[in-house]
C-alpha positions in Angstrom: -71.4 85.2 -16.2 -73.4 88.1 -14.8 -77.2 88.2 -14.6 -77.7 91.8 -15.7 -81.2 92.1 -14.3 -80.2 90.9 -10.8 -76.6 92.1 -10.9 -75.4 88.7 -9.7 -72.3 86.9 -10.9 -74.0 83.5 -11.5 -70.6 81.9 -12.2 -69.4 82.8 -8.7 -72.7 81.7 -7.2 -72.4 78.3 -8.9 -68.8 78.0 -7.7 -69.8 78.8 -4.1 -72.7 76.4 -4.2 -70.5 73.6 -5.5 -68.0 74.2 -2.7 -70.7 74.3 0.0 -72.4 71.1 -1.3 -69.1 69.2 -1.1 -67.8 70.8 2.0 -68.6 68.0 4.4 -66.9 65.5 2.1 -63.8 67.7 1.8 -63.6 68.3 5.5 -63.8 64.5 6.3 -61.1 63.8 3.7 -58.8 66.4 5.2 -59.6 65.3 8.8 -58.9 61.6 8.1 -55.6 62.5 6.5 -54.5 64.9 9.3 -56.3 63.8 12.5 -56.9 67.5 13.3 -60.1 69.4 12.8 -58.2 72.7 13.1 -55.8 71.8 10.3 -58.6 70.3 8.2 -60.4 73.7 8.4 -57.2 75.4 7.3 -56.9 73.0 4.3 -60.5 73.9 3.4 -59.6 77.6 3.4 -56.7 76.9 1.0 -59.0 74.7 -1.1 -61.6 77.5 -1.4 -58.9 80.1 -2.4 -57.7 77.8 -5.2 -61.2 76.9 -6.2 -62.3 80.5 -6.4 -59.4 81.3 -8.8 -60.3 78.5 -11.3 -62.1 79.0 -14.6 -65.1 76.9 -13.5 -66.6 76.6 -17.0 -63.6 74.3 -17.8 -64.2 72.0 -14.8 -66.2 68.9 -15.9 -66.4 67.3 -12.4 -66.4 69.9 -9.5 -66.4 67.1 -6.9 -63.3 65.4 -8.3 -61.6 68.7 -8.8 -62.2 69.8 -5.2 -61.2 66.4 -3.8 -58.0 66.7 -5.8 -57.2 70.2 -4.4 -58.1 69.1 -0.8 -55.9 66.0 -1.1 -52.9 67.8 -2.3 -53.2 70.5 0.3 -53.6 67.8 3.0 -50.5 66.0 1.8 -48.5 69.2 2.0 -49.8 70.0 5.5 -49.4 66.3 6.6 -45.7 66.5 5.9 -45.4 69.6 8.0 -47.4 68.1 10.8 -45.1 65.0 10.8 -42.1 67.3 11.5 -44.1 69.1 14.2 -45.0 65.8 15.9 -41.3 64.8 16.2 -41.0 67.5 18.9 -44.4 67.0 20.4 -44.4 66.4 24.2 -45.8 63.0 25.1 -48.1 60.8 23.0 -49.9 62.5 20.1 -53.6 61.8 19.8 -56.1 62.9 17.1 -58.3 66.0 17.9 -61.6 64.7 19.1 -64.5 65.5 16.8 -68.2 65.7 17.6 -70.2 63.8 15.0 -73.9 64.0 14.4 -75.8 60.8 15.2 -76.9 60.2 11.6 -73.2 60.2 10.6 -72.4 57.8 13.4 -75.0 55.4 12.0 -72.8 54.9 8.9 -70.8 52.2 10.5 -67.9 52.2 7.9 -67.5 56.0 8.1 -67.7 56.0 11.9 -65.1 53.3 12.1 -62.8 55.2 9.7 -62.7 58.3 12.0 -62.5 56.4 15.3 -59.6 57.3 17.6 -58.2 53.7 17.2 -58.4 53.9 13.4 -56.9 57.3 13.1 -53.9 56.1 15.1 -53.5 53.2 12.7 -53.6 55.7 9.8 -50.8 57.6 11.5 -48.5 54.7 10.8 -48.9 55.0 7.0 -46.7 57.1 4.8 -48.5 60.3 3.6 -49.3 59.1 0.1 -50.4 55.7 1.4 -52.7 57.4 3.8 -54.2 59.6 1.1 -54.8 56.6 -1.2 -56.3 54.5 1.6 -58.7 57.2 2.7 -59.8 58.0 -0.9 -60.2 54.4 -2.0 -61.2 52.4 1.1 -63.3 55.0 2.9 -64.8 57.1 0.0 -64.5 54.5 -2.8 -63.0 56.8 -5.4 -61.8 55.2 -8.6 -58.1 54.6 -9.2 -57.9 57.2 -12.0 -59.4 59.9 -9.9 -57.0 59.1 -7.0 -54.1 59.0 -9.4 -54.8 62.6 -10.4 -55.1 63.6 -6.7 -51.7 62.1 -5.6 -49.8 62.6 -8.9 -49.3 58.9 -9.5 -50.2 56.5 -12.3 -53.4 54.4 -11.8 -51.2 51.3 -11.7 -49.0 52.8 -9.0 -52.1 53.8 -7.0 -53.4 50.2 -7.1 -50.1 48.9 -5.7 -50.1 51.6 -3.0 -53.7 50.8 -2.1 -52.9 47.1 -1.8 -49.9 47.8 0.5 -51.8 50.3 2.6 -54.8 48.0 3.0 -52.6 45.1 4.2 -50.8 47.5 6.6 -54.1 48.8 8.1 -55.6 45.3 8.3 -52.7 44.1 10.4 -53.1 46.9 12.9 -56.8 47.9 13.1 -59.2 46.4 15.6 -59.8 42.8 14.6 -63.6 42.9 14.7 -66.3 45.5 14.3 -67.4 46.7 17.7 -71.0 47.8 18.0 -71.9 51.1 19.7 -73.8 49.1 22.4 -70.6 47.1 23.2 -68.6 50.4 23.5 -71.4 51.9 25.6 -71.3 48.9 28.0 -67.5 49.2 28.4 -67.7 52.9 28.9 -70.5 52.5 31.5 -68.3 50.1 33.5 -65.4 52.5 33.1 -67.5 55.5 34.2 -68.9 53.6 37.3 -65.4 52.5 38.3 -63.9 56.0 38.1 -66.8 57.7 39.8 -67.0 55.2 42.7 -63.3 54.5 42.9 -64.1 50.8 42.9 -62.1 49.4 39.9 -62.8 45.7 40.6 -65.7 45.6 38.2 -63.5 47.0 35.4 -60.7 44.5 35.8 -62.5 41.7 33.9 -62.9 44.1 30.9 -59.3 45.2 30.6 -56.8 43.3 28.5 -53.6 42.3 30.2 -51.5 44.4 27.7 -53.9 47.4 27.8 -52.3 50.7 26.8 -53.2 54.1 28.1 -52.2 57.2 26.0 -52.7 60.6 27.5 -52.2 63.7 25.3 -51.5 66.9 27.2 -49.3 68.4 24.6 -46.9 69.6 27.2 -49.5 72.2 28.3 -51.4 70.2 31.0 -50.5 67.3 33.2 -50.4 64.0 31.4 -48.1 60.9 31.1 -45.4 61.6 28.6 -45.0 57.9 27.9 -47.6 55.2 27.1 -48.9 53.5 30.3 -48.9 49.7 29.7 -50.4 46.8 31.6 -53.4 46.4 33.9 -51.6 47.3 37.1 -50.1 50.6 35.9 -53.2 51.6 34.0 -55.6 51.0 37.0 -53.1 52.9 39.2 -53.6 56.0 36.9 -57.3 55.5 36.8 -57.5 55.4 40.6 -56.3 59.0 40.6 -59.5 60.0 38.8 -61.6 58.7 41.6 -64.6 60.9 42.2 -64.5 62.7 38.9 -67.8 63.1 37.1 -67.9 61.7 33.6 -70.5 62.5 30.9 -71.3 60.2 28.0 -71.1 61.7 24.6 -70.5 60.8 20.9 -66.9 61.5 19.7 -65.5 60.4 16.4 -68.5 58.4 15.6 -68.3 56.3 18.8 -69.5 56.6 22.4 -67.0 58.3 24.6 -66.7 60.1 27.9 -65.9 63.7 28.8 -64.7 65.1 32.1 -65.6 68.8 32.8 -63.9 71.2 35.1 -65.2 74.7 35.8 -67.8 74.2 33.1 -65.3 73.4 30.3 -64.2 70.1 28.8 -61.0 69.0 30.6 -60.5 65.5 29.1 -62.1 63.3 26.4 -61.8 59.6 27.0 -62.2 57.1 24.1 -61.7 53.3 24.1 -60.4 50.6 21.8 -62.0 47.2 22.2 -60.7 43.9 20.8 -62.6 40.6 21.4 -64.7 42.3 24.1 -61.7 43.6 26.1 -60.4 47.2 26.5 -57.0 47.2 24.8 -56.6 50.9 24.4 -57.6 54.0 26.4 -57.1 57.4 24.8 -57.3 60.5 27.0 -57.1 63.9 25.2 -56.3 66.7 27.6 -54.5 69.2 25.3 -56.6 72.4 25.6 -55.9 73.3 22.0 -57.3 70.0 20.8 -60.4 70.5 23.0 -61.2 74.1 22.0 -63.5 73.1 19.1 -65.5 70.8 21.2 -65.8 73.4 23.9 -67.1 75.9 21.4 -69.6 73.5 19.9 -70.9 72.2 23.2 -71.2 75.8 24.5 -73.3 76.7 21.5 -75.5 73.7 22.0 -76.5 74.6 25.5 
């Protein structure tokens, strides 16, 4: 439809407005399915191309329609990413994502995009991951999810039940408050900056696991580092580094800068008050978005 007086295609304007109004939702769906902001942005580009070619007057629910496109595009890309990860050098970690404080205050949403949770989601099959994200994170109804993943509502219910049990067995056993995470990170920061790790030992679980993601581009352990002795040996090499608190994936985290750029992002997993997981992202490709955003914020 064209407004003859203004010369504006109002149909195109409405389509654009619909996409923009749902963009944050679509990005979060794609990011939670892929663990990569760069790939989530690519999915949104594909979603927009398909959305722009639709006869919008026939679409009763733009939100549901856009979620369906995004989910299908994410599933296609997720299968490609899984093949790529098979040849990835060293541990693969999600791309760290800066999240606004108001989003982080949404405890359930912040928990769903935490490093620890995204790693749990990595253990799900692609369709299970899509169903879990759409149902348990965004509370979409089964009929809507069924259309997005090309399954019957009955099948989706079964998949959701299976995925929920799978995640429950692997996710952190209790909700960790931001203040608990900040306390653990403060102890971690002090230990690394001073080189005195004794104050940190009481906060580390005996079976702690350190994962470092360098992507084969920068120096990083290519195997998980397990146990207090080996993990603290690695941490001791960081002695003297300056760490800066920030908010990553909805939770407090630390960044290490070198030559004015982010060199490493460190996130924690806490269980029963102890650090059970340390996640250090060093792959420059995965840090490029954060470097751009922090540079713009200066």
